[in-house]
C-alpha positions in Angstrom: -117.7 -145.3 0.0 -119.3 -148.6 1.1 -118.9 -149.8 4.8 -120.0 -153.0 6.3 -122.0 -153.0 9.4 -124.5 -155.4 11.5 -128.0 -154.7 12.5 -128.7 -155.2 16.0 -129.7 -158.8 16.5 -128.3 -159.9 13.3 -125.2 -161.8 12.7 -125.0 -160.9 9.0 -122.8 -158.0 7.5 -124.8 -155.6 5.6 -124.0 -152.4 3.6 -126.3 -148.9 4.1 -125.3 -145.9 1.8 -127.3 -142.8 1.3 -128.5 -142.3 -2.2 -126.6 -139.3 -4.1 -128.7 -136.2 -3.6 -129.5 -135.6 -7.2 -131.5 -138.8 -7.2 -132.5 -138.9 -3.6 -136.0 -137.5 -4.1 -137.2 -140.7 -6.2 -135.3 -143.2 -4.2 -136.8 -144.3 -1.2 -134.8 -144.2 2.1 -131.4 -145.2 1.5 -129.4 -148.0 0.0 -129.1 -150.9 2.4 -128.0 -154.6 1.1 -127.2 -157.7 3.0 -124.1 -159.6 2.1 -125.8 -162.9 3.3 -122.4 -163.4 5.1 -121.5 -163.7 8.9 -117.7 -163.8 8.2 -116.2 -160.3 7.5 -113.7 -161.5 5.0 -116.6 -163.0 3.1 -118.9 -160.2 3.5 -115.9 -158.1 2.0 -115.4 -159.6 -1.1 -119.2 -159.2 -1.7 -118.6 -155.2 -1.8 -117.5 -155.1 -5.5 -120.9 -156.7 -6.8 -122.8 -154.6 -4.1 -121.3 -151.6 -5.5 -122.3 -152.4 -9.0 -125.9 -153.2 -8.1 -126.1 -149.5 -6.2 -124.6 -147.9 -9.3 -126.9 -149.4 -11.6 -130.0 -148.4 -9.2 -128.4 -144.6 -9.3 -128.0 -144.9 -13.0 -131.5 -145.8 -13.5 -132.9 -143.2 -11.3 -130.9 -140.7 -13.2 -132.4 -142.0 -16.5 -135.6 -141.6 -15.0 -134.7 -137.7 -14.4 -133.7 -137.5 -17.4 -136.7 -138.6 -19.3 -139.2 -136.8 -16.8 -137.5 -133.5 -16.1 -140.8 -131.6 -15.6 -144.5 -132.6 -16.6 -145.9 -129.2 -17.4 -144.8 -126.0 -19.0 -145.0 -122.9 -16.4 -146.6 -120.0 -17.4 -143.5 -117.7 -18.2 -142.4 -120.5 -20.7 -145.7 -120.5 -22.3 -145.3 -116.8 -22.7 -141.7 -117.2 -23.9 -142.7 -119.7 -26.7 -145.8 -117.7 -27.8 -143.5 -114.5 -28.1 -141.3 -116.8 -30.1 -143.8 -118.1 -32.4 -145.4 -114.4 -32.9 -142.2 -112.7 -33.7 -140.8 -115.4 -36.0 -144.2 -115.6 -37.9 -145.0 -112.0 -38.0 -143.1 -111.1 -41.3 -145.1 -113.4 -43.1 -148.2 -111.6 -42.2 -147.4 -108.2 -43.7 -148.7 -107.0 -47.2 -145.6 -106.0 -49.1 -146.9 -105.0 -52.2 -149.6 -102.1 -53.3 -153.0 -103.6 -53.7 -155.8 -102.1 -56.0 -158.8 -100.9 -54.1 -160.7 -103.9 -55.4 -158.1 -106.0 -54.3 -157.9 -104.5 -50.8 -161.5 -104.6 -50.0 -161.8 -108.3 -51.1 -158.9 -109.4 -49.0 -159.9 -107.2 -46.0 -163.4 -109.0 -46.2 -161.4 -112.4 -46.4 -159.1 -111.7 -43.6 -161.9 -110.4 -41.3 -163.8 -113.8 -42.2 -160.8 -115.6 -41.0 -160.8 -113.6 -37.8 -164.1 -114.3 -37.1 -163.7 -117.9 -37.7 -160.7 -118.0 -35.1 -162.3 -116.4 -32.5 -165.2 -118.9 -33.0 -162.9 -121.4 -32.6 -160.9 -120.0 -29.6 -164.3 -120.0 -28.0 -164.9 -123.7 -28.4 -161.3 -124.2 -27.4 -160.5 -125.7 -30.7 -156.9 -125.4 -31.6 -156.6 -127.1 -34.8 -155.1 -124.2 -36.7 -151.9 -124.2 -34.4 -151.6 -127.8 -33.6 -148.8 -128.5 -35.9 -147.0 -125.1 -34.9 -147.2 -126.2 -31.0 -145.8 -129.7 -31.5 -143.1 -128.3 -33.8 -142.1 -125.5 -30.8 -142.3 -128.4 -28.3 -139.9 -130.9 -30.1 -137.5 -128.0 -31.4 -137.2 -126.8 -27.6 -136.5 -130.4 -26.5 -139.4 -130.2 -23.6 -140.7 -133.7 -22.5 -144.2 -132.7 -22.4 -146.6 -135.4 -22.6 -149.6 -135.3 -24.8 -152.3 -135.3 -21.9 -150.4 -132.4 -20.1 -152.9 -129.3 -19.5 -149.8 -127.2 -20.2 -150.2 -128.4 -24.0 -153.6 -127.0 -24.3 -152.4 -123.8 -22.5 -149.8 -123.3 -24.8 -151.9 -124.2 -27.7 -154.7 -121.6 -26.4 -152.0 -118.9 -26.3 -150.7 -119.7 -29.9 -154.2 -119.6 -31.2 -154.4 -116.0 -30.0 -151.1 -115.1 -31.4 -152.1 -116.7 -34.8 -155.4 -114.7 -34.8 -153.5 -111.6 -33.9 -151.5 -112.2 -36.8 -154.6 -111.9 -39.0 -156.1 -109.2 -37.1 -153.0 -107.0 -37.6 -153.3 -107.9 -41.6 -156.8 -106.3 -41.4 -155.4 -103.2 -39.4 -152.6 -102.7 -42.2 -155.5 -102.5 -44.8 -157.5 -100.3 -42.8 -154.4 -97.7 -42.6 -153.8 -98.6 -38.8 -150.1 -99.7 -39.5 -148.2 -100.8 -36.3 -151.3 -101.1 -33.8 -150.5 -103.1 -30.7 -152.1 -106.6 -30.3 -155.7 -106.0 -28.6 -155.4 -109.0 -26.4 -153.7 -108.4 -23.1 -152.5 -111.6 -22.5 -150.7 -111.7 -25.7 -149.8 -107.8 -25.2 -147.8 -109.2 -21.8 -146.3 -112.3 -23.6 -144.9 -109.5 -25.8 -143.4 -107.2 -23.1 -140.0 -108.1 -23.4 -138.4 -105.7 -25.4 -135.3 -105.9 -27.8 -133.1 -103.9 -25.0 -134.4 -106.3 -22.3 -131.9 -107.3 -19.7 -129.1 -109.7 -21.3 -130.3 -113.5 -20.2 -127.5 -115.3 -22.0 -125.6 -118.0 -20.4 -122.8 -115.7 -20.1 -124.8 -113.1 -18.0 -126.2 -116.1 -16.1 -122.7 -117.2 -15.0 -121.7 -113.8 -14.0 -125.1 -113.2 -11.8 -124.5 -116.5 -10.1 -121.1 -115.6 -9.1 -122.1 -112.5 -7.8 -124.7 -113.8 -5.7 -122.4 -116.5 -4.1 -118.9 -115.3 -4.4 -118.7 -113.9 -0.7 -119.8 -117.2 0.8 -117.5 -119.3 -1.1 -114.0 -120.5 0.2 -110.9 -119.7 -2.1 -110.9 -123.3 -3.3 -114.6 -123.1 -4.2 -114.1 -119.8 -6.2 -111.3 -121.7 -8.0 -113.4 -124.7 -8.6 -116.0 -123.0 -10.6 -113.5 -121.4 -13.0 -113.0 -124.7 -15.3 -116.6 -125.6 -15.6 -117.9 -122.3 -16.3 -115.1 -121.6 -18.7 -116.0 -124.5 -20.7 -119.7 -123.5 -20.8 -118.9 -120.1 -21.9 -117.1 -121.8 -24.8 -119.6 -123.9 -25.8 -123.1 -122.2 -24.9 -122.2 -118.6 -23.7 -123.8 -116.5 -26.1 -127.2 -118.5 -26.0 -130.2 -117.3 -23.9 -130.5 -119.5 -20.8 -134.0 -120.3 -21.4 -133.4 -121.5 -24.8 -130.8 -124.2 -23.5 -132.4 -128.0 -24.1 -131.8 -131.2 -23.0 -130.1 -132.1 -26.1 -127.8 -129.1 -25.6 -127.3 -130.3 -22.4 -126.0 -133.5 -23.6 -124.1 -131.9 -26.2 -122.1 -130.2 -23.5 -121.4 -133.6 -21.7 -120.1 -135.0 -24.9 -117.7 -132.2 -25.4 -116.5 -132.5 -21.9 -115.9 -136.5 -22.5 -113.2 -135.3 -25.1 -112.0 -132.3 -23.1 -107.8 -132.8 -22.5 -106.7 -133.4 -19.1 -104.6 -130.6 -17.5 -105.5 -128.2 -20.0 -103.8 -125.2 -18.1 -100.6 -127.2 -18.1 -100.3 -127.8 -21.6 -98.5 -125.2 -23.6 -99.9 -126.3 -26.8 -103.3 -125.7 -25.4 -102.9 -122.4 -24.0 -105.2 -119.4 -25.3 -107.4 -122.1 -27.1 -111.2 -122.2 -26.4 -112.8 -125.5 -25.2 -113.6 -126.6 -28.7 -110.5 -125.6 -30.2 -108.4 -127.4 -27.3 -110.5 -130.5 -27.7 -109.4 -130.7 -31.0 -106.1 -130.2 -30.4 -106.2 -132.7 -27.6 -107.2 -135.5 -30.0 -104.3 -134.3 -32.5 -101.6 -134.4 -29.7 -103.2 -137.6 -28.1 -103.5 -135.9 -24.9 -105.7 -138.3 -22.3 -109.1 -136.7 -21.8 -110.5 -135.7 -18.2 -111.9 -138.8 -16.4 -115.6 -139.2 -15.9 -115.3 -138.7 -12.1 -113.5 -135.3 -12.8 -116.4 -134.5 -15.7 -119.2 -135.7 -12.9 -117.9 -134.0 -9.9 -115.5 -130.6 -11.1 -117.9 -129.7 -13.9 -121.4 -131.1 -14.3 -122.2 -130.9 -10.5 -121.3 -126.6 -10.8 -123.1 -126.4 -14.0 -126.2 -128.1 -12.9 -126.0 -126.1 -9.5 -125.8 -123.0 -11.8 -129.0 -123.8 -13.7 -130.6 -124.8 -10.4 -130.1 -121.4 -9.2 -131.3 -120.1 -12.8 -134.5 -121.7 -12.1 -135.0 -120.6 -8.5 -134.2 -117.0 -9.6 -136.8 -117.1 -12.5 -134.3 -117.1 -15.4 -135.4 -120.3 -16.9 -138.4 -122.9 -16.1 -136.5 -126.1 -16.1 -132.9 -127.6 -15.5 -131.8 -129.5 -18.5 -128.6 -130.4 -16.8 -130.6 -132.6 -14.0 -129.4 -136.2 -13.7 -126.8 -135.9 -16.5 -123.7 -137.9 -15.6 -121.0 -140.0 -17.1 -120.9 -143.7 -16.1 -117.5 -143.9 -14.2 -116.0 -147.4 -14.2 -114.4 -146.8 -11.1 -116.5 -147.8 -8.0 -116.9 -145.6 -5.5 -115.3 -147.8 -3.0 -112.1 -147.8 -4.7 -111.5 -144.3 -5.2 -110.1 -143.3 -1.4 -109.1 -145.6 1.4 -109.3 -145.1 4.9 -105.9 -146.3 7.0 -106.1 -149.9 8.3 -105.6 -150.4 12.0 -102.0 -151.7 11.2 -101.1 -148.7 9.1 -102.1 -146.5 11.9 -100.1 -148.3 14.2 -97.3 -148.0 12.1 -97.9 -144.2 11.4 -98.2 -143.2 14.9 -95.0 -144.9 16.0 -93.0 -143.1 13.6 -91.4 -139.7 14.1 -92.7 -137.3 15.3 -95.1 -139.6 17.0 -92.4 -141.7 19.1 -93.3 -140.0 22.4 -95.6 -137.3 24.2 -95.8 -133.7 23.0 -94.3 -131.3 24.9 -96.7 -128.0 25.2 -94.0 -125.8 23.5 -92.5 -128.2 21.0 -91.8 -126.9 17.4 -94.0 -127.6 14.5 -96.9 -128.6 16.7 -99.2 -129.1 13.8 -97.5 -132.0 12.3 -97.8 -133.8 15.6 -101.3 -132.6 16.4 -103.1 -132.0 13.0 -103.3 -135.7 12.0 -104.5 -136.9 15.4 -107.3 -134.2 15.6 -108.3 -135.6 12.0 -108.1 -139.0 13.5 -110.2 -138.4 16.4 -112.8 -136.0 14.8 -113.0 -136.5 11.2 -112.4 -132.7 10.7 -111.2 -131.4 7.2 -107.4 -130.5 7.4 -108.2 -126.9 6.4 -110.9 -127.0 9.3 -108.0 -127.8 11.9 -105.3 -126.0 10.2 -107.1 -122.9 10.2 -108.0 -122.5 13.8 -106.9 -119.5 15.6 -105.9 -119.0 19.3 -109.5 -117.1 19.4 -111.0 -120.1 18.3 -110.3 -121.9 21.2 -113.0 -121.2 23.8 -115.2 -122.9 26.9 -118.5 -123.6 25.6 -121.2 -125.1 28.0 -118.3 -125.9 30.5 -116.1 -127.9 28.0 -113.1 -126.7 25.8 -114.0 -126.5 22.3 -112.4 -125.9 19.0 -114.9 -123.2 17.2 -114.4 -123.8 13.5 -115.2 -120.6 11.8 -114.7 -118.7 8.7 -112.4 -115.9 9.0 -110.0 -113.7 7.1 -107.7 -116.1 6.4 -109.9 -119.0 6.0 -113.2 -119.7 4.3 -115.2 -122.8 5.0 -116.4 -125.4 2.6 -120.1 -125.1 3.2 -122.2 -123.1 5.8 -122.5 -126.7 7.7 -118.9 -126.6 8.6 -119.4 -124.1 11.0 -119.7 -126.1 14.6 -118.1 -126.4 17.7 -115.8 -129.6 18.4 -115.1 -130.6 22.2 -111.8 -132.3 22.9 -111.9 -136.0 22.2 -110.9 -137.8 25.5 -107.9 -139.5 24.0 -106.3 -136.2 22.8 -106.7 -134.9 26.3 -104.6 -138.0 27.7 -102.0 -136.8 25.1 -101.7 -133.7 26.2 -103.5 -131.7 23.9 -105.3 -129.5 26.5 -101.9 -128.6 27.8 -100.9 -127.4 24.3 -104.0 -125.3 24.2 -103.2 -123.6 27.3 -99.8 -123.1 26.6 -100.3 -121.5 23.0 -103.3 -119.2 24.3 -100.6 -118.0 26.7 -97.7 -117.2 24.3 -99.7 -116.0 21.1 -102.4 -113.3 20.2 -105.8 -114.5 19.5 -105.7 -113.8 15.9 -102.6 -116.0 15.5 -102.9 -119.7 14.2 -103.3 -122.4 16.7 -100.8 -124.4 14.9 -98.0 -122.1 13.6 -96.6 -124.3 11.1 -99.8 -124.8 9.0 -99.9 -121.7 7.4 -102.0 -121.4 4.0 -100.3 -121.6 0.7 -100.2 -118.9 -1.9 -103.8 -120.0 -2.9 -105.3 -119.4 0.4 -105.6 -123.2 1.2 -104.8 -123.5 5.1 -102.6 -126.3 6.0 -101.8 -127.3 2.3 -98.2 -127.5 2.7 -98.5 -129.7 5.9 -100.6 -132.2 3.9 -98.2 -132.6 1.3 -95.7 -133.0 4.2 -98.0 -136.0 5.6 -98.5 -137.6 2.4 -94.5 -137.8 1.9 -94.4 -139.3 5.3 -97.1 -142.1 4.2 -95.0 -142.9 1.3 -92.0 -143.0 2.8 -93.3 -145.4 5.4 -94.6 -147.7 2.7 -98.2 -147.4 3.5 -99.9 -148.5 0.4 -103.7 -147.5 -0.6 -105.9 -145.3 -2.7 -105.1 -141.6 -2.2 -103.8 -142.4 1.4 -103.7 -139.0 2.8 -105.1 -136.3 5.4 -108.7 -136.8 4.1 -108.2 -140.5 4.7 -108.7 -139.7 8.5 -112.3 -138.7 7.6 -113.2 -141.7 5.7 -111.6 -143.6 8.9 -113.9 -141.8 11.2 -116.7 -142.7 9.0 -116.0 -146.3 9.8 -116.0 -145.7 13.4 -119.4 -143.8 13.2 -120.8 -147.0 11.4 -119.7 -149.0 14.2 -120.8 -146.6 16.8 -124.6 -146.7 15.0 -124.1 -143.1 14.3 -123.3 -142.9 10.4 -125.9 -141.2 8.4 -127.6 -140.0 11.6 -128.1 -136.4 12.2 -125.8 -136.2 15.0 -123.2 -138.0 12.8 -123.5 -135.6 9.8 -123.2 -132.5 12.0 -120.2 -133.7 13.8 -118.6 -134.1 10.4 -119.9 -130.5 9.3 -122.2 -132.0 6.7 -126.0 -130.9 5.9 -129.0 -132.2 8.0 -128.5 -131.0 11.5 -125.9 -128.7 10.9 -124.0 -126.2 13.4 -125.9 -123.2 12.4 -128.7 -125.4 14.3 -126.5 -125.5 17.2 -127.7 -122.6 19.2 -130.8 -123.3 21.0 -132.6 -126.2 19.0 -129.8 -128.3 17.6 -126.9 -130.2 18.8 -124.7 -129.0 21.5 -121.1 -129.2 22.2 -122.2 -131.7 25.1 -124.2 -133.9 22.3 -120.8 -133.8 20.0 -118.7 -134.6 23.2 -120.9 -137.9 23.7 -120.5 -138.6 19.9 -116.8 -138.3 20.1 -116.6 -140.8 23.1 -118.0 -143.3 20.8 -115.1 -143.0 18.1 -112.9 -145.3 19.4 -110.0 -147.6 17.5 -110.2 -150.9 19.6 -106.8 -152.2 17.6 -104.8 -148.9 17.9 -102.5 -148.4 20.9 -101.5 -145.2 21.5 -100.5 -145.0 24.8 -97.0 -144.4 24.2 -98.4 -141.0 23.2 -100.1 -140.4 26.6 -98.6 -137.3 28.7 -97.4 -138.1 32.3 -100.0 -137.2 34.6 -99.2 -134.4 37.4 
């Protein structure tokens, strides 16, 4: 989402936005662009052009990454390619007919001469005999290795050893030493992988990845990987993970472009594999999934899978890095925050027509939207709070966002302690907390009307109720809902010069200064309290919700 801000000392509006994580390493700093306008309305009109420029630079960076995923072959990859070359060529370097003594003697002399010639060439680092084989292997595997890369010579050296060993094997056969092991220890190590070696297929990779990550994922995160991994299994499942090339990855993307939307909801697609569903979807004229869904719901998870595989030593490169489908819908148009007039309309309607009573029925409906408005916390984070999560930290009452048996967190950075916003205190939120702590057990939900749905998503039904309220009030905008408050808080962080800072990101439960660093060396509850004081809505009057003073 693009937001307008002003630099200190300047009257002109500008846009600042972080680069996506997949290209941040090759793009400097963050995207900053002046609108050249001092008038906010005129500056707002420039956002479409600025968004296009941003997306063009991101796509250029992704194209660069796609063309240069790595510049060298790692040793395991060289060993794998050498073993592939040796085993593929071995059947052709066997004598499969009976030779007369004269023929055998002449052939042995010829082969021994060839071995001596190859050994001399190896000593000179002259790999002419395998030059073509090396180029063919690199091309077949889709490896963008430049001609000047030292790893090309390393590969040629190993292939030359294998080529020499193939000839040596013929000599050994002629001398009656059938099935002798390769004499060069480097080639012997490359050939150590046996036929009964552990399964390193894409299917096995998915299984290992899920086993490693499952316990740390929320229920929604676990569900999110099922569709992309099912597609990957159907397309590449039996392939060795290390054999998946860039062209294979592009083929997966091409198939995802045609994947019918809502596969699980169409009876005609039930039980079909992904390739079969694609054909059926075309025949039935079912709309394919959107680019944003491909990028976020499929490719993001697949890229993370292969990144983990490289980290764990399954593969030496990540073929899905930087791959994305161009999305014609600008980021700015995907979800709107509420405007100030919309917030005023919303929070003067039922149930926000008068101050809350501590013992009110359905307190979640009243308080959760207000907590989201002033903290930017996610719906599930607020709805999943228990009585035990309300504690005094550093002298301040705090809502301790933690994973527990009834609720997982989106990421490890979501774990944080949020103090009460001053405006919530003025509305009597502290009195509500005190009442709930008296009448409920520690393991009970703070907001009893925000129970999880059958999928384990905290506050999901309350979120649906809120969307209905928004529609009934006639509030219009792109995907207006509970998450719109989070976008609104991002706007307020920009106004407070906190957006994108370590403190601002930690407050929202995002990476860089996350809450696991908040104990002794990171941001404290008092740091968050000072930041929350700067989240204000100057054009919003909520005084009618202020509790009467004792």
